[in-house]
N, C-alpha and C positions, 0 to 999 in steps of 0.2 A: 504493500500500500504506500503510495506516494504521500508525502506531507502536503497538507492543504492550508491555504491562507485562511485563517479564521475571520469570520465577520466581526466588525466592531460591535461591542455590546451597547452602543449608543450612536446617535447621529454625529456627523462630522462636526457640527457646530455646538454640540452639547457641552463642551468644556470651555466655551468662550465666557468671559474675555481672557481667561488664563492661557488657553491654547486655542489658536484660531482655526477655523474650519479648513482653510486652504492648506495649512500645514498638516492637519490631520489627514486630509484627502491624499496629499502627495506622500506623506510618511507611510500610510497604510497601503495605498494602492500602487505605489511605485517602489519604495524602498523595501517594505516588508514582502511585497509580492516578488521582488527581485531576489531576495535572500531565499525565499521558498523555492522558486523555480531552479535557482542555481544549486541549492542543496540537493534537490531531487536529481539533477543532472550529475552531481558529484558522486552520489551513492548508487546510481543506476548500474545494475549488473554486478554489484559487489555484495559481500555478506552483510553489509549494513542495511540493505533493503529489508523493511519490515521490523527493524529495531526501534525501540522508543528513543526519542531525542535525548532523554536524560542518560540513557545507557551509552549512546554515541558520544556524548560530551564527556562522560566520566573517563573515557579512554582516548580522548581526542589527540593526545600526543602520538598515537600510533597511526593516525589518519592524515590525509592530505591537508594542505593549507586551505583548499577550497571547502573541505568538510568543516574545518575549524571555523573559518570566517563566516560561512553561510549557515552552518548549524547553530553557531552562536547567535547570529542575526535573526534566525528563525525563532529560536527559543526566547531570546531576550525580548523581542517585540510581542510575542504571544503573552508573556507575563506583563509587559508594560501596559497593554490595552486593558487588561483585566484589573490591574490595581489602581485604575483611575475611574472616577465617577463624577457626574454632575452634582451629586450629593456629598462631595468630599468635605474634608475639614479635619478638625482635631478629634482624635479617638476618645470615646467615652471612658471615664475612669473605671467603668464596670467591665470593659473588654479585657480579655486575657493579654492581648498584645500591649495594651496600655500599662497593665500591671508589670509585664515583663520589661517594658521600656523604663518605667520608673525604677525597677529593681536593678537593671543593668547599666542605665545611664544617669540615674539620680533624679531625672525629671524629663518631661516631654520637651521642654525648652533646651535642655542639654543635648537631647537626641537631635533636635532640629539643627542646632549649631554644628554638631559633629557631622551630621549627614550633609548639610550645606557646604561645609568645608571640604569634604571628600569630593563632592560634585564640582565645586568651583576650582579646586586645585588639580583635578585630573587634566594633565597636559594633553592638548590635542583632542582627539575623539575617544570616547569611551563611555563608561557607565559608573554610577555610584549605586551601592547595594546595602540593604539591610538584610542580614542573614542569621540563620540559626546554626550553631555548631552541634557537635555530637553530645554535648552535655546540657543542651537546652538553653544555652546562653546566646544572647543576641550580640552581634558585632557588625560594625560598619567597615566597608572596604570599597575600593574602586578597581576597575580593570580597564585595560586599553582596548581600543577597537571594538570587536564584538565578543571578546572573551567574557566569561562569567565564573563565579565561584564553584560551579559544578565541575569545571574542567580540571583535569589532573595537572594542567600547566599553571593553574592559578597560584598566586603568592599565598593566598589564604583561602582554604576551601570550606564550604558549608552549603546550606540550602538557602537560596535566595527567596525572600518573601516580599521584597519591595525593591524596585529598581528604577533609576532615573537615567534616561538617555541624554547624554550631553554632547552627542554629535551635533554639529551646527545645523544639519538638516532638520533637527527636532525643534528648533526654535528661531532660526535666523530670519525668517520672513517677518515675524512679529517683534523680535527682540534684538535683531542684528547682533552686535558684539556684547550685549548686556546679559551674559550668562547668569550673573547673580540674580537679576530680576526674574528670569525664567525659573530659576531654582525656587525662589520665594513663592512664585505663582503656583508651582507644582504642589506645594503643601495645601493649597486650597482645593485640590481635586483628588487627593488620595482616597481610595476606597478602603477604609479601614476594616470593613466587614470582610472583604476579600483577603486583606493582609492577615487578619485574625484567623481566617480559615486556613491559610497557608502555614501560619505559625503552628496552629493546632495539629495540622497534618504532618509537619516536619518531624515532630517527636511525640507521637501519641502517648498520652498518659504521663509525660515527663513533668509537666507543670503541676504545681500544687498550690493554687491560689485560693 
């Protein structure tokens, strides 16, 4: 089964004014579609056909650059669309993810500061991530290009539950070179219900809040 471009879970203009409709249309319909088709081409006729994307990425050092770049681009964007929502905002103090953030970062504001710094200081193109490690602890990291913490080549490995695309194509039409403004706007559209679900799924039963 070839990988398929997922539909957006909302309209192109649903995240405005934080992320504009034209950027969403190009980002999803051109960039993500391109990663999807190139990933399928890269794995066609190989033993990677039919494997889950997470399994491919876990051993990506054994595969071609095309699989690494396009597999990462496919996975990263699938996550990116899902963890945003028009009903975004600050997570409720009753959510497990908020309790974990307060536990591991001291406060939501501390988390925001650390995450924004990771996104702002990623040189060139890449991603900022909130991840869960094998001990149910949250950590923030960033990766270059279309790499992610699932990959065996990552500096710090874990399960991504929140990711921010800081490639210029993700924000340049609306924000030009003002990446910090784009990062700040992103916090207005985070779908914390989806992030909570991904957190709970990452280490089932590990949290005791």
